[in-house]
N, C-alpha and C positions, 0 to 999 in steps of 0.2 A: 392360431387366432386370426391371422390376416386372411386366410382362406375363407373363414366364416364371414368376416367383414365384407369381403368382396362379393359375396353371393347371398345376400339376405333374402332368401325366398321363403321365409318362414310363414307358416300358417298356424294361428292359434287353434286349439281344440274348440274354442268358443268363438271362432271368428270366420268371416267369409274368405273366399279364395282370392286373395289379392297379394301383390308383392309388398314386402315390408322393408322399411328403413330402420326400424327400431322395434323393440318389444317392451311391453309392460307386464309386470307380474302383479295381479290383484290378489291380496291375501288378507288374513286377519291375524290378530295376536291375542294371547290369553284365551278367554272364552268368547271373544267377539263382541264384547260390550261397548267398545269405543268405535267400532265400525271399520270402514274401508282403508286399507293401506296399499301403497303402490311402490314397487321397485322397478328399475329400468336397466336395460342392457342393449348394447349394440353388437355384441359378439356371441350372445347366448351362454356365456360362461361366467362373466363377472356381473353381478347384480348389485346395484346401489339403491338404497332407499331414497325416496323422494320426500320433499317437505320435512326434512329432518326427522322422518319417522312419525309425523303427526297424522291423524286420521283425516281423510279427504271427505268422509261422509259419515255422520253418526246415525245409528239405527233408530227409527221412530215407529215401526210397525211390528205387530206380533205381540203375543202375550209376554214373552220373555225379553223382547226388545234387544235381540242379538243380531249381529251381521256376520255369520259364519259362512265359509265356503263361497266367497263371491266369485261370480263368473260374468265376464263382460264380453259382448260381441258387438262389432261395428257393422251397422247396417249399410245398404247400398247408398243411402243419402248422407252418410257420415255420422249419423247419430249412434251413440254408444248405449247399448241396453244392458242393464245389469240385473241378475237374479241372485238370491242368496237364501240361506237357511235362517229363519227367524227365531227358531227355538228348538229344543230337543224333542218336544212332544206336541206338535202343532199340525193342523191339517192344511196349512197354506205356506206359500213362499213369498219372499219380498221381491219387489220390482221398482226400479227407477231408471231414468234415462238422462243423458247429458250430451252436449255437443263438444265439451272441452274437458270433461272429467273433474271440473272444479265446481261448476254450477249445475245443480241437479233438479230434476222435476220433483214434484211431491211424491213421496214414497207410497206404495200401495201393497196391500196384502192380497195376493192372488189365491183364492180358495180352491186350489187344484184338486184337493182330496175331500172336499166338503160333502161329496155324495156318498162317502163311506163313513157312516157315523162312528164306527169303532176303530178307524185308522189310528195308528200310533204315532206316525211321524211323516214328515216330508223333508228328506235330507239331500244336501249337496246338489241343488239344481244346476243344470247346465243349459246354455242357450247357444244355438247355432243357426245360421241363416241357410235355408234350403233354397238354392238358386233355381232348381228345377221347378219348384212349386211357387216361388216368389213369396215365401213366408218364413217365419221363425218357428223352429221346433224347440220346445222346452222339455227337458227330461229330468227325472229325480228318482230317488229310492224311497219306497214306502213299505211298511208292514201292515197288512190287513188281516187281523185275526180270523182264523177259519179258512184261509186260502193257502194253497200249496202245503197241505198238511203232511206231505211226504218228507218235508224238511222242517217241520215245526220245531221251534226252539233251537234252530241251527246256529244262531248268533247269541251273544250275551243278552241277558235280561229278557229272554223270550222273543227277541226280534227274529224276523224271517222275511227279508227284504226281496222285492222284485223292482224292476225299472218300469216306470210309467211315463206317459208323455201327453202333452197337449200342443196345439199349434195356433198361431195367430198371424194375421197380416198387419194389424193396426194397434195391437195391445189394448183394444177396446172390447173386442169380442174374441172368444177362445173356443176352439173345438172341444167336444166332450173328451174328458180324460180317458185314455185307453192304456192297456198293457203294451209295453214296447219290447221287453226282453225278459224271458224266463229261461236261464241256462240250466235249470235243474238243481240249483243251489242258491243259498242266500247271497245276493249280489248287491253291491252299492258302488257309488262313485263312478258311474258310467259316463264316458265322454267320447267324442268323436275326434279322430286324428285324420287329417288329410295330408298325404305325402306321396310324392312321385306320381301324382295324377290319380291316386286311388283314395278311397275312404276306408277307415278301420274303426271298430269299436273297441275301446280300452276299458276294462272293468276290473273291479276288485272282488275276489272271492272272499266273502265275509264269514265263511264257515269257522266255527270256534272249536268243534270237536269232531275229528282231529283238527288242530289248528292249521289253517292255510294262510289267510291274510296276505295273499300275493296278488300280483297283477297279471292279466292275460289279455291277449289281443285276438280279435276275430275280424276277418275281412268283411266289409259292409258295403256291398254294391249300391244299396239304397239306404238313406237315413232311417227309413221306417222298417227296414228289413226286406226280405229274410236275411239273416246273418249267417255267414259260414261258420264252421266249427271253430271253437277256440283253440289257439295254440297252447303250447306248454307255458308254465309260469316263466315270466321274464325277470322277476326280481330275485335277489339271492335267497337261497333256501334258509328258512328260519327267521327271516327278517319280516316283521309286521309293518305294513305300509298302508297308506291311504292317499286320497286326493291326487291321482295322476293328472298330469297336464303335459302337452308335448308340442314341439315345433319342428319344422324342417329347416335346417340351417345349411345351405349349400347342398351337398349330397347326403348329409347326415340327418337322421331323425333323433331328436333328443327328448327323452321322457324324464320329467322331473316328478319326484314323489316325496311325500311327507313320511319319513320314518319316525312315526310318532312315539313309539316306545323309547327310542334313543334320543328323542327330542332334537332331531336334525333333519335337514333336507338331503336327498340323494339324487343321483341322475344316472341314466343309461344312454348309450349311443348305439345306433345301428344304421346300416345302409340298405338292408334287405328286410328288416322287421322280423327276422328269424334268428340272427346271431347278434347278441347284445354284449356291449363292453361297458363296464362300470367306470364312469368318468367323474364320480363324486369328488375325488381328490383334486380335480382341475377346476371345480366350481368355487365361487365365492358368493355366499348369501349373507345379507345383512343381519347383524345381531344374533348370529349362531351361538348357541350355548347360553343364551340369556332368556329371561321371561318374555322379552319382546321379539323372540325369534319368529320367522315366517311360519304360518300354519295354513295347510290346505288351500293353496292358491291356484289360480289359472293364468296362463300366459295368453296374450293377444297382441297382434301387430298394430302399430300406430305409425303415422307419418313422422318423419324426423322433426318437422316443424313443431308438432304438438309436444314432443319430448322436450324440445328447446324451451317452449313456453312453460311447461310444468317445472323445469329446472329453475327457471327464473323466479317462479312463485315460491 
């Protein structure tokens, strides 16, 4: 543990490339009806819920008024930008910003898939700052009926997802939505990992028959691709998982995932992103085994002073 405390070089999948003094875990509970929850850690292994487990922000946009799969990225000016899934079958995602994670801007529904009248969903958005372009890249999974017919009905309920994206410099204007990633199978929960000076794309294979439901990693020299071939599955065989998020802690890369069938969180550790060790037994997550357990969250780095302020609140 002390080795990790001494070298907090972590990068959130949803965060810019900066040194970290602490990490926060943004997550939801239940179906996401009560909004944003936060947990904190200074060693990447023991996570404590903040605010006695109360919601930090209640959802106000979208037809279903949910706040699932929250992802938060810290911009160069210190502002935190959050995106989330607003409902199971909607063509937009939620967005809000904050400077302290307590007081938030007015929530907005970003119509990222409104140009596809038949689109079924916009799930698990992620946001990352692209330093090379000086803008934010937002990505998510959607099923558009009639596209990618070679894998039609690959997932439950006729879903057949691919990863789409948009970008923005100011959150006022957005680039046209485009396809970001088609690996040749139904794919969701894509997110970027920056570790050891390189970028990687981490995705879930959502194929139902035969069931895969595992995580795989592809080197990503550029955030918009082209992406290198995916490696072998990194999660245990037969384990259905979702919502990957990762940090670099010292020399280690830690990938957290929601083992949703077992209703628990798990974690893997690697130094080369090829050989992985299961470190679930070393982890402590709040409210494990209860209806308030953490669900599909993302990790991001914050200054130690901010964590101190949040604990006081």
